[in-house]
C-alpha positions as CSV (number, residue, x, y, z in Angstrom):
1,M,76.8,118.4,96.2
2,S,76.0,115.3,94.3
3,T,76.9,111.9,95.7
4,S,79.5,111.2,93.0
5,T,81.2,114.5,93.8
6,R,81.4,113.7,97.5
7,V,82.8,110.2,96.8
8,L,85.5,111.7,94.5
9,L,86.4,114.3,97.1
10,A,86.7,111.7,99.8
11,L,88.9,109.5,97.6
12,C,91.1,112.5,96.8
13,L,91.4,113.3,100.5
14,V,92.4,109.8,101.4
15,A,95.0,109.7,98.6
16,F,96.4,113.0,99.8
17,A,96.6,111.8,103.4
18,A,98.3,108.6,102.3
19,A,100.9,110.6,100.3
20,C,101.7,112.8,103.2
21,K,102.5,109.9,105.5
22,P,106.2,109.8,106.5
23,K,108.2,107.1,104.9
24,E,109.5,104.3,107.1
25,E,113.2,103.5,106.9
26,A,114.1,99.9,106.2
27,I,116.7,98.6,108.6
28,V,118.7,95.6,107.3
29,V,120.7,93.6,109.8
30,Q,123.4,91.4,108.2
31,E,124.6,88.3,109.9
32,P,128.4,88.0,110.3
33,V,129.9,85.6,107.8
34,T,131.6,82.7,109.4
35,T,133.7,79.9,107.8
36,E,132.8,76.3,108.2
37,P,135.1,74.1,110.2
38,T,137.4,71.9,108.0
39,F,138.4,68.4,108.7
40,T,142.1,68.4,109.8
41,G,142.5,64.7,110.6
42,K,141.4,62.2,113.1
43,Y,143.4,63.3,116.2
44,K,144.1,67.0,115.5
């Protein structure tokens, strides 16, 4: 086999292995929404 054929075969093998890798699931954690305290007066 020529060198260029071996390099091409190796690149195809790496691409195939990368394509067969299982996908990772993205986990999104949302923070709870809180309201800001409001000013109700000086002594309340």
